[in-house]
C-alpha positions in Angstrom: 96.9 97.3 96.6 97.9 95.3 93.6 99.3 97.0 90.5 96.3 95.8 88.5 93.9 97.6 90.9 96.0 100.7 90.7 95.9 100.8 86.9 92.1 100.7 86.9 91.8 103.9 88.9 91.6 107.4 87.5 94.1 110.1 88.3 91.8 111.8 90.8 91.1 108.5 92.5 94.8 107.9 92.7 95.4 111.3 94.3 92.7 110.6 96.9 94.0 107.1 97.6 97.5 108.5 98.0 96.4 110.9 100.6 94.4 108.2 102.4 97.4 105.9 102.4 99.7 108.6 103.7 97.4 109.3 106.6 97.2 105.6 107.4 101.0 105.3 107.3 101.4 108.3 109.6 98.8 106.9 112.0 100.6 103.5 112.0 104.0 105.0 112.6 102.8 107.1 115.5 100.9 104.2 117.1 104.0 102.0 116.7 106.2 104.6 118.3 104.0 104.8 121.3 103.5 101.1 121.8 104.3 98.2 119.5 101.4 97.5 117.2 100.1 94.0 116.8 101.2 93.5 113.2 104.2 95.7 112.3 104.3 94.3 108.8 101.3 96.6 108.1 103.7 99.5 108.0 105.7 97.9 105.2 102.6 97.0 103.1 101.2 100.6 103.4 104.5 102.1 102.6 104.8 100.0 99.5 101.3 100.8 98.4 102.1 104.5 98.7 105.1 103.9 96.4 103.0 102.0 93.9 100.4 104.7 93.7 103.0 107.5 93.5 104.8 105.6 90.7 101.6 105.2 88.7 100.8 108.9 89.1 104.3 109.9 87.9 104.1 107.5 85.0 100.8 109.0 83.9 102.2 112.6 84.2 105.1 111.7 81.9 102.8 110.3 79.2 
């Protein structure tokens, strides 16, 4: 997800998106541990998306 897309979401949507991304990340990590996945760069992009969403949530809490 791009930062501009994240800013347009509400706090509740960000929470649900964060949970969804964390589940996706866990699934990718376990699949990659069992047998190498086709595109291992997906793991990086999902991890960075999690960081972006979590950062936006923290930023909103501090305001």
